[in-house]
All heavy atoms as TSV, in Angstrom:
chain	resi	resn	atom	element	x	y	z
A	1	MET	N	N	104.993	97.552	109.168
A	1	MET	CA	C	104.891	96.219	108.625
A	1	MET	C	C	105.310	96.233	107.161
A	1	MET	O	O	105.032	97.178	106.434
A	1	MET	CB	C	103.456	95.721	108.729
A	1	MET	CG	C	102.979	95.466	110.133
A	1	MET	SD	S	101.246	95.002	110.117
A	1	MET	CE	C	101.381	93.283	110.427
A	2	ARG	N	N	105.906	95.173	106.753
A	2	ARG	CA	C	106.392	95.080	105.385
A	2	ARG	C	C	105.266	95.190	104.361
A	2	ARG	O	O	105.432	95.788	103.314
A	2	ARG	CB	C	107.143	93.771	105.218
A	2	ARG	CG	C	107.728	93.627	103.856
A	2	ARG	CD	C	108.418	92.289	103.703
A	2	ARG	NE	N	108.939	92.211	102.366
A	2	ARG	CZ	C	110.172	91.901	102.080
A	2	ARG	NH1	N	111.007	91.603	103.046
A	2	ARG	NH2	N	110.575	91.862	100.849
A	3	ILE	N	N	104.111	94.632	104.669
A	3	ILE	CA	C	102.989	94.672	103.719
A	3	ILE	C	C	102.620	96.109	103.362
A	3	ILE	O	O	102.259	96.405	102.237
A	3	ILE	CB	C	101.765	93.908	104.272
A	3	ILE	CG1	C	100.646	93.857	103.229
A	3	ILE	CG2	C	101.216	94.545	105.520
A	3	ILE	CD1	C	100.665	92.642	102.397
A	4	PHE	N	N	102.742	97.019	104.310
A	4	PHE	CA	C	102.379	98.407	104.055
A	4	PHE	C	C	103.366	99.063	103.095
A	4	PHE	O	O	103.005	99.962	102.349
A	4	PHE	CB	C	102.310	99.202	105.347
A	4	PHE	CG	C	101.246	98.709	106.302
A	4	PHE	CD1	C	101.371	98.945	107.649
A	4	PHE	CD2	C	100.136	98.018	105.861
A	4	PHE	CE1	C	100.397	98.509	108.542
A	4	PHE	CE2	C	99.156	97.564	106.731
A	4	PHE	CZ	C	99.293	97.815	108.079
A	5	ARG	N	N	104.621	98.623	103.110
A	5	ARG	CA	C	105.618	99.201	102.203
A	5	ARG	C	C	105.402	98.749	100.771
A	5	ARG	O	O	105.809	99.426	99.843
A	5	ARG	CB	C	107.021	98.830	102.648
A	5	ARG	CG	C	107.454	99.597	103.884
A	5	ARG	CD	C	108.862	99.269	104.228
A	5	ARG	NE	N	108.837	97.999	104.959
A	5	ARG	CZ	C	109.845	97.176	105.087
A	5	ARG	NH1	N	110.991	97.462	104.538
A	5	ARG	NH2	N	109.741	96.062	105.767
A	6	THR	N	N	104.786	97.595	100.587
A	6	THR	CA	C	104.640	97.049	99.243
A	6	THR	C	C	103.235	97.187	98.669
A	6	THR	O	O	103.044	96.981	97.483
A	6	THR	CB	C	105.035	95.564	99.232
A	6	THR	OG1	O	104.190	94.856	100.139
A	6	THR	CG2	C	106.489	95.377	99.625
A	7	ASP	N	N	102.255	97.542	99.470
A	7	ASP	CA	C	100.883	97.645	98.986
A	7	ASP	C	C	100.687	98.976	98.243
A	7	ASP	O	O	100.893	100.037	98.816
A	7	ASP	CB	C	99.903	97.542	100.162
A	7	ASP	CG	C	98.481	97.445	99.682
A	7	ASP	OD1	O	97.889	98.505	99.394
A	7	ASP	OD2	O	97.963	96.323	99.572
A	8	PRO	N	N	100.270	98.931	96.979
A	8	PRO	CA	C	100.137	100.164	96.200
A	8	PRO	C	C	99.061	101.119	96.735
A	8	PRO	O	O	99.206	102.335	96.639
A	8	PRO	CB	C	99.805	99.685	94.790
A	8	PRO	CG	C	99.422	98.268	94.914
A	8	PRO	CD	C	100.004	97.744	96.186
A	9	ASP	N	N	97.979	100.577	97.308
A	9	ASP	CA	C	96.937	101.444	97.866
A	9	ASP	C	C	97.467	102.234	99.060
A	9	ASP	O	O	97.176	103.421	99.215
A	9	ASP	CB	C	95.714	100.630	98.296
A	9	ASP	CG	C	94.967	100.034	97.122
A	9	ASP	OD1	O	95.111	100.547	95.988
A	9	ASP	OD2	O	94.236	99.045	97.332
A	10	VAL	N	N	98.226	101.558	99.908
A	10	VAL	CA	C	98.804	102.219	101.080
A	10	VAL	C	C	99.806	103.274	100.627
A	10	VAL	O	O	99.815	104.398	101.137
A	10	VAL	CB	C	99.467	101.194	102.030
A	10	VAL	CG1	C	100.200	101.899	103.157
A	10	VAL	CG2	C	98.424	100.230	102.585
A	11	GLN	N	N	100.631	102.926	99.650
A	11	GLN	CA	C	101.626	103.879	99.158
A	11	GLN	C	C	100.962	105.116	98.570
A	11	GLN	O	O	101.413	106.236	98.810
A	11	GLN	CB	C	102.529	103.212	98.112
A	11	GLN	CG	C	103.426	102.162	98.712
A	11	GLN	CD	C	104.316	102.718	99.808
A	11	GLN	OE1	O	105.000	103.697	99.605
A	11	GLN	NE2	N	104.274	102.099	100.967
A	12	ALA	N	N	99.888	104.941	97.823
A	12	ALA	CA	C	99.178	106.079	97.228
A	12	ALA	C	C	98.556	106.962	98.308
A	12	ALA	O	O	98.644	108.195	98.245
A	12	ALA	CB	C	98.103	105.583	96.267
A	13	ALA	N	N	97.947	106.340	99.310
A	13	ALA	CA	C	97.328	107.112	100.392
A	13	ALA	C	C	98.387	107.866	101.180
A	13	ALA	O	O	98.203	109.041	101.534
A	13	ALA	CB	C	96.531	106.180	101.305
A	14	ARG	N	N	99.518	107.220	101.442
A	14	ARG	CA	C	100.600	107.890	102.165
A	14	ARG	C	C	101.190	109.035	101.344
A	14	ARG	O	O	101.553	110.072	101.895
A	14	ARG	CB	C	101.686	106.895	102.545
A	14	ARG	CG	C	101.276	106.001	103.686
A	14	ARG	CD	C	102.390	105.086	104.078
A	14	ARG	NE	N	102.036	104.307	105.261
A	14	ARG	CZ	C	102.786	103.351	105.750
A	14	ARG	NH1	N	103.928	103.046	105.191
A	14	ARG	NH2	N	102.392	102.692	106.826
A	15	ALA	N	N	101.275	108.854	100.045
A	15	ALA	CA	C	101.793	109.920	99.178
A	15	ALA	C	C	100.856	111.122	99.197
A	15	ALA	O	O	101.314	112.274	99.262
A	15	ALA	CB	C	101.972	109.407	97.758
A	16	ASP	N	N	99.547	110.871	99.173
A	16	ASP	CA	C	98.582	111.970	99.244
A	16	ASP	C	C	98.703	112.711	100.567
A	16	ASP	O	O	98.660	113.944	100.608
A	16	ASP	CB	C	97.153	111.453	99.076
A	16	ASP	CG	C	96.855	111.002	97.663
A	16	ASP	OD1	O	97.626	111.348	96.743
A	16	ASP	OD2	O	95.842	110.297	97.478
A	17	LEU	N	N	98.857	111.960	101.658
A	17	LEU	CA	C	99.004	112.584	102.967
A	17	LEU	C	C	100.303	113.392	103.039
A	17	LEU	O	O	100.312	114.510	103.547
A	17	LEU	CB	C	98.974	111.527	104.070
A	17	LEU	CG	C	99.119	112.042	105.508
A	17	LEU	CD1	C	98.011	113.029	105.857
A	17	LEU	CD2	C	99.117	110.876	106.480
A	18	ALA	N	N	101.372	112.848	102.495
A	18	ALA	CA	C	102.646	113.564	102.504
A	18	ALA	C	C	102.558	114.849	101.688
A	18	ALA	O	O	103.096	115.887	102.094
A	18	ALA	CB	C	103.754	112.667	101.955
A	19	GLU	N	N	101.863	114.797	100.567
A	19	GLU	CA	C	101.688	115.999	99.742
A	19	GLU	C	C	100.883	117.050	100.503
A	19	GLU	O	O	101.220	118.230	100.497
A	19	GLU	CB	C	100.988	115.638	98.438
A	19	GLU	CG	C	100.799	116.819	97.514
A	19	GLU	CD	C	100.092	116.432	96.224
A	19	GLU	OE1	O	99.925	115.232	95.952
A	19	GLU	OE2	O	99.724	117.359	95.504
A	20	TYR	N	N	99.820	116.604	101.168
A	20	TYR	CA	C	99.019	117.533	101.966
A	20	TYR	C	C	99.880	118.184	103.049
A	20	TYR	O	O	99.828	119.400	103.250
A	20	TYR	CB	C	97.821	116.810	102.594
A	20	TYR	CG	C	97.073	117.722	103.520
A	20	TYR	CD1	C	96.128	118.603	103.028
A	20	TYR	CD2	C	97.353	117.747	104.879
A	20	TYR	CE1	C	95.476	119.479	103.871
A	20	TYR	CE2	C	96.712	118.622	105.720
A	20	TYR	CZ	C	95.767	119.486	105.218
A	20	TYR	OH	O	95.131	120.351	106.056
A	21	MET	N	N	100.662	117.368	103.752
A	21	MET	CA	C	101.497	117.895	104.841
A	21	MET	C	C	102.559	118.859	104.296
A	21	MET	O	O	102.844	119.877	104.927
A	21	MET	CB	C	102.156	116.755	105.615
A	21	MET	CG	C	101.175	115.936	106.425
A	21	MET	SD	S	100.206	116.912	107.590
A	21	MET	CE	C	101.491	117.537	108.642
A	22	ALA	N	N	103.138	118.559	103.151
A	22	ALA	CA	C	104.131	119.460	102.558
A	22	ALA	C	C	103.494	120.806	102.218
A	22	ALA	O	O	104.084	121.860	102.483
A	22	ALA	CB	C	104.737	118.822	101.314
A	23	ASN	N	N	102.301	120.765	101.658
A	23	ASN	CA	C	101.600	122.010	101.347
A	23	ASN	C	C	101.261	122.779	102.619
A	23	ASN	O	O	101.364	124.010	102.653
A	23	ASN	CB	C	100.329	121.733	100.543
A	23	ASN	CG	C	100.617	121.316	99.126
A	23	ASN	OD1	O	101.662	121.640	98.573
A	23	ASN	ND2	N	99.705	120.571	98.533
A	24	ALA	N	N	100.852	122.075	103.653
A	24	ALA	CA	C	100.520	122.732	104.918
A	24	ALA	C	C	101.750	123.396	105.523
A	24	ALA	O	O	101.676	124.519	106.024
A	24	ALA	CB	C	99.925	121.714	105.896
A	25	ARG	N	N	102.897	122.729	105.462
A	25	ARG	CA	C	104.133	123.324	105.982
A	25	ARG	C	C	104.533	124.560	105.174
A	25	ARG	O	O	104.975	125.553	105.720
A	25	ARG	CB	C	105.269	122.313	105.960
A	25	ARG	CG	C	105.235	121.363	107.115
A	25	ARG	CD	C	106.517	120.529	107.182
A	25	ARG	NE	N	106.147	119.183	107.580
A	25	ARG	CZ	C	106.005	118.151	106.776
A	25	ARG	NH1	N	106.231	118.266	105.496
A	25	ARG	NH2	N	105.648	116.983	107.238
A	26	ARG	N	N	104.365	124.452	103.868
A	26	ARG	CA	C	104.744	125.555	102.988
A	26	ARG	C	C	103.883	126.796	103.255
A	26	ARG	O	O	104.375	127.912	103.249
A	26	ARG	CB	C	104.594	125.115	101.528
A	26	ARG	CG	C	105.492	125.805	100.587
A	26	ARG	CD	C	105.500	125.271	99.160
A	26	ARG	NE	N	104.496	124.293	98.765
A	26	ARG	CZ	C	104.699	122.978	98.706
A	26	ARG	NH1	N	105.864	122.461	99.047
A	26	ARG	NH2	N	103.752	122.164	98.313
A	27	THR	N	N	102.585	126.585	103.489
A	27	THR	CA	C	101.676	127.710	103.720
A	27	THR	C	C	101.645	128.127	105.181
A	27	THR	O	O	101.121	129.185	105.499
A	27	THR	CB	C	100.244	127.368	103.273
A	27	THR	OG1	O	99.748	126.285	104.049
A	27	THR	CG2	C	100.196	127.028	101.795
A	28	GLY	N	N	102.169	127.294	106.058
A	28	GLY	CA	C	102.154	127.602	107.483
A	28	GLY	C	C	100.836	127.271	108.151
A	28	GLY	O	O	100.632	127.569	109.324
A	29	ASP	N	N	99.924	126.651	107.436
A	29	ASP	CA	C	98.616	126.291	107.984
A	29	ASP	C	C	98.681	124.857	108.495
A	29	ASP	O	O	98.348	123.910	107.801
A	29	ASP	CB	C	97.533	126.422	106.915
A	29	ASP	CG	C	96.153	126.115	107.454
A	29	ASP	OD1	O	95.978	126.118	108.689
A	29	ASP	OD2	O	95.248	125.861	106.634
A	30	LEU	N	N	99.133	124.707	109.742
A	30	LEU	CA	C	99.329	123.375	110.308
A	30	LEU	C	C	98.172	122.921	111.197
A	30	LEU	O	O	98.278	121.931	111.902
A	30	LEU	CB	C	100.646	123.330	111.087
A	30	LEU	CG	C	101.882	123.602	110.230
A	30	LEU	CD1	C	103.129	123.645	111.103
A	30	LEU	CD2	C	102.035	122.577	109.134
A	31	ASN	N	N	97.063	123.644	111.157
A	31	ASN	CA	C	95.890	123.226	111.918
A	31	ASN	C	C	95.259	122.013	111.255
A	31	ASN	O	O	95.299	121.864	110.028
A	31	ASN	CB	C	94.858	124.356	111.982
A	31	ASN	CG	C	95.398	125.549	112.729
A	31	ASN	OD1	O	96.052	125.398	113.751
A	31	ASN	ND2	N	95.153	126.733	112.209
A	32	GLU	N	N	94.672	121.150	112.064
A	32	GLU	CA	C	94.020	119.983	111.496
A	32	GLU	C	C	92.752	120.432	110.783
A	32	GLU	O	O	91.910	121.120	111.352
A	32	GLU	CB	C	93.676	118.961	112.579
A	32	GLU	CG	C	93.150	117.680	111.988
A	32	GLU	CD	C	93.059	116.559	112.989
A	32	GLU	OE1	O	93.871	116.497	113.902
A	32	GLU	OE2	O	92.149	115.733	112.827
A	33	THR	N	N	92.639	120.054	109.540
A	33	THR	CA	C	91.487	120.436	108.717
A	33	THR	C	C	90.744	119.177	108.293
A	33	THR	O	O	91.260	118.068	108.427
A	33	THR	CB	C	91.966	121.177	107.451
A	33	THR	OG1	O	92.764	120.269	106.685
A	33	THR	CG2	C	92.771	122.419	107.799
A	34	PRO	N	N	89.555	119.348	107.739
A	34	PRO	CA	C	88.838	118.175	107.229
A	34	PRO	C	C	89.628	117.435	106.140
A	34	PRO	O	O	89.554	116.213	106.044
A	34	PRO	CB	C	87.545	118.765	106.658
A	34	PRO	CG	C	87.344	120.035	107.421
A	34	PRO	CD	C	88.725	120.558	107.703
A	35	GLU	N	N	90.395	118.180	105.345
A	35	GLU	CA	C	91.199	117.546	104.300
A	35	GLU	C	C	92.287	116.670	104.918
A	35	GLU	O	O	92.559	115.581	104.431
A	35	GLU	CB	C	91.833	118.601	103.387
A	35	GLU	CG	C	90.827	119.353	102.544
A	35	GLU	CD	C	90.177	120.524	103.276
A	35	GLU	OE1	O	90.612	120.870	104.408
A	35	GLU	OE2	O	89.225	121.079	102.726
A	36	PHE	N	N	92.922	117.162	105.987
A	36	PHE	CA	C	93.936	116.362	106.675
A	36	PHE	C	C	93.301	115.113	107.267
A	36	PHE	O	O	93.834	114.010	107.132
A	36	PHE	CB	C	94.625	117.162	107.782
A	36	PHE	CG	C	95.501	116.301	108.648
A	36	PHE	CD1	C	96.743	115.897	108.203
A	36	PHE	CD2	C	95.074	115.871	109.886
A	36	PHE	CE1	C	97.548	115.080	108.980
A	36	PHE	CE2	C	95.863	115.055	110.677
A	36	PHE	CZ	C	97.110	114.665	110.223
A	37	ALA	N	N	92.170	115.295	107.919
A	37	ALA	CA	C	91.491	114.156	108.535
A	37	ALA	C	C	91.131	113.113	107.477
A	37	ALA	O	O	91.297	111.904	107.705
A	37	ALA	CB	C	90.243	114.624	109.275
A	38	ALA	N	N	90.666	113.558	106.313
A	38	ALA	CA	C	90.306	112.628	105.242
A	38	ALA	C	C	91.538	111.904	104.712
A	38	ALA	O	O	91.497	110.691	104.475
A	38	ALA	CB	C	89.605	113.381	104.122
A	39	ALA	N	N	92.631	112.621	104.533
A	39	ALA	CA	C	93.863	111.999	104.036
A	39	ALA	C	C	94.399	110.990	105.050
A	39	ALA	O	O	94.833	109.897	104.687
A	39	ALA	CB	C	94.908	113.064	103.734
A	40	ASN	N	N	94.358	111.353	106.318
A	40	ASN	CA	C	94.831	110.452	107.372
A	40	ASN	C	C	93.932	109.219	107.459
A	40	ASN	O	O	94.418	108.089	107.581
A	40	ASN	CB	C	94.868	111.194	108.709
A	40	ASN	CG	C	95.678	110.467	109.735
A	40	ASN	OD1	O	96.750	109.963	109.442
A	40	ASN	ND2	N	95.165	110.400	110.942
A	41	ARG	N	N	92.623	109.407	107.361
A	41	ARG	CA	C	91.681	108.297	107.397
A	41	ARG	C	C	91.919	107.363	106.210
A	41	ARG	O	O	91.819	106.140	106.340
A	41	ARG	CB	C	90.243	108.808	107.397
A	41	ARG	CG	C	89.226	107.739	107.677
A	41	ARG	CD	C	87.795	108.190	107.804
A	41	ARG	NE	N	87.225	109.416	107.963
A	41	ARG	CZ	C	87.367	110.709	107.553
A	41	ARG	NH1	N	88.045	111.045	106.978
A	41	ARG	NH2	N	86.803	111.765	107.718
A	42	ALA	N	N	92.233	107.927	105.047
A	42	ALA	CA	C	92.501	107.110	103.857
A	42	ALA	C	C	93.700	106.196	104.085
A	42	ALA	O	O	93.686	105.038	103.667
A	42	ALA	CB	C	92.729	108.008	102.647
A	43	VAL	N	N	94.722	106.710	104.768
A	43	VAL	CA	C	95.897	105.879	105.069
A	43	VAL	C	C	95.506	104.745	106.009
A	43	VAL	O	O	95.843	103.582	105.769
A	43	VAL	CB	C	97.036	106.725	105.688
A	43	VAL	CG1	C	98.148	105.833	106.220
A	43	VAL	CG2	C	97.582	107.709	104.667
A	44	VAL	N	N	94.778	105.069	107.051
A	44	VAL	CA	C	94.366	104.057	108.028
A	44	VAL	C	C	93.506	102.980	107.356
A	44	VAL	O	O	93.706	101.778	107.575
A	44	VAL	CB	C	93.612	104.718	109.200
A	44	VAL	CG1	C	92.980	103.680	110.111
A	44	VAL	CG2	C	94.546	105.619	109.986
A	45	GLU	N	N	92.575	103.413	106.502
A	45	GLU	CA	C	91.704	102.451	105.830
A	45	GLU	C	C	92.477	101.587	104.834
A	45	GLU	O	O	92.229	100.386	104.726
A	45	GLU	CB	C	90.554	103.182	105.147
A	45	GLU	CG	C	89.569	103.778	106.140
A	45	GLU	CD	C	88.542	104.695	105.496
A	45	GLU	OE1	O	88.623	104.947	104.270
A	45	GLU	OE2	O	87.673	105.174	106.234
A	46	ALA	N	N	93.421	102.183	104.111
A	46	ALA	CA	C	94.231	101.415	103.165
A	46	ALA	C	C	95.079	100.384	103.900
A	46	ALA	O	O	95.228	99.241	103.442
A	46	ALA	CB	C	95.116	102.354	102.344
A	47	GLU	N	N	95.629	100.776	105.044
A	47	GLU	CA	C	96.417	99.825	105.839
A	47	GLU	C	C	95.534	98.690	106.344
A	47	GLU	O	O	95.942	97.532	106.341
A	47	GLU	CB	C	97.096	100.540	106.999
A	47	GLU	CG	C	98.235	101.431	106.561
A	47	GLU	CD	C	98.860	102.218	107.694
A	47	GLU	OE1	O	98.294	102.237	108.811
A	47	GLU	OE2	O	99.918	102.827	107.465
A	48	ALA	N	N	94.321	99.006	106.760
A	48	ALA	CA	C	93.407	97.965	107.247
A	48	ALA	C	C	93.038	96.997	106.124
A	48	ALA	O	O	92.992	95.783	106.346
A	48	ALA	CB	C	92.147	98.606	107.832
A	49	ARG	N	N	92.798	97.533	104.923
A	49	ARG	CA	C	92.485	96.648	103.787
A	49	ARG	C	C	93.673	95.757	103.449
A	49	ARG	O	O	93.505	94.565	103.189
A	49	ARG	CB	C	92.084	97.477	102.563
A	49	ARG	CG	C	90.694	98.062	102.640
A	49	ARG	CD	C	90.261	98.644	101.301
A	49	ARG	NE	N	91.189	99.644	100.781
A	49	ARG	CZ	C	91.157	100.937	101.068
A	49	ARG	NH1	N	90.242	101.410	101.889
A	49	ARG	NH2	N	92.034	101.770	100.531
A	50	ALA	N	N	94.869	96.323	103.476
A	50	ALA	CA	C	96.070	95.532	103.172
A	50	ALA	C	C	96.257	94.432	104.203
A	50	ALA	O	O	96.589	93.291	103.859
A	50	ALA	CB	C	97.300	96.436	103.120
A	51	LYS	N	N	96.034	94.762	105.449
A	51	LYS	CA	C	96.194	93.773	106.513
A	51	LYS	C	C	95.130	92.671	106.368
A	51	LYS	O	O	95.438	91.486	106.525
A	51	LYS	CB	C	96.068	94.453	107.867
A	51	LYS	CG	C	96.411	93.557	109.025
A	51	LYS	CD	C	96.408	94.330	110.324
A	51	LYS	CE	C	96.787	93.444	111.472
A	51	LYS	NZ	N	96.770	94.171	112.736
A	52	ALA	N	N	93.908	93.052	106.021
A	52	ALA	CA	C	92.845	92.075	105.864
A	52	ALA	C	C	93.139	91.140	104.689
A	52	ALA	O	O	92.894	89.934	104.769
A	52	ALA	CB	C	91.513	92.782	105.642
A	53	ARG	N	N	93.671	91.708	103.590
A	53	ARG	CA	C	94.023	90.857	102.442
A	53	ARG	C	C	95.122	89.887	102.810
A	53	ARG	O	O	95.143	88.756	102.356
A	53	ARG	CB	C	94.487	91.730	101.265
A	53	ARG	CG	C	93.365	92.371	100.504
A	53	ARG	CD	C	93.838	92.942	99.198
A	53	ARG	NE	N	94.838	93.979	99.346
A	53	ARG	CZ	C	94.588	95.290	99.438
A	53	ARG	NH1	N	93.336	95.709	99.398
A	53	ARG	NH2	N	95.563	96.162	99.543
A	54	ARG	N	N	96.032	90.297	103.647
A	54	ARG	CA	C	97.159	89.439	104.018
A	54	ARG	C	C	96.719	88.298	104.942
A	54	ARG	O	O	97.286	87.223	104.912
A	54	ARG	CB	C	98.230	90.276	104.719
A	54	ARG	CG	C	99.446	89.459	105.044
A	54	ARG	CD	C	100.618	90.330	105.359
A	54	ARG	NE	N	101.822	89.516	105.411
A	54	ARG	CZ	C	102.606	89.451	106.457
A	54	ARG	NH1	N	102.351	90.166	107.519
A	54	ARG	NH2	N	103.674	88.690	106.431
A	55	THR	N	N	95.721	88.549	105.767
A	55	THR	CA	C	95.310	87.529	106.739
A	55	THR	C	C	94.318	86.536	106.174
A	55	THR	O	O	93.915	85.602	106.873
A	55	THR	CB	C	94.723	88.188	108.007
A	55	THR	OG1	O	93.607	88.996	107.635
A	55	THR	CG2	C	95.769	89.019	108.709
A	56	ARG	N	N	93.888	86.701	104.946
A	56	ARG	CA	C	92.927	85.755	104.358
A	56	ARG	C	C	93.555	84.429	104.083
A	56	ARG	O	O	94.639	84.209	103.786
A	56	ARG	CB	C	92.382	86.300	103.043
A	56	ARG	CG	C	91.408	87.396	103.270
A	56	ARG	CD	C	90.809	87.772	101.950
A	56	ARG	NE	N	90.145	89.055	102.107
A	56	ARG	CZ	C	89.710	89.771	101.122
A	56	ARG	NH1	N	89.851	89.362	99.900
A	56	ARG	NH2	N	89.115	90.909	101.331
C-alpha cells in the first residue's frame, strides 16, 4: 500500500528489520531469534498504526 511507503514509522521499522536481516546473512545465523521476531512485530505494528491513521 502506498501509505506504508510514505509513513516514517513504517520506514524506520522496515529499515531496522532490513539491518537485522543483513547482519544475519553476513553471520550466517538465519534462525528465527527473539530479535527477529521483535523487529518483524515492529513492522506489523507500524503498518497497523499507519492504516488506522489513514482510515480515521
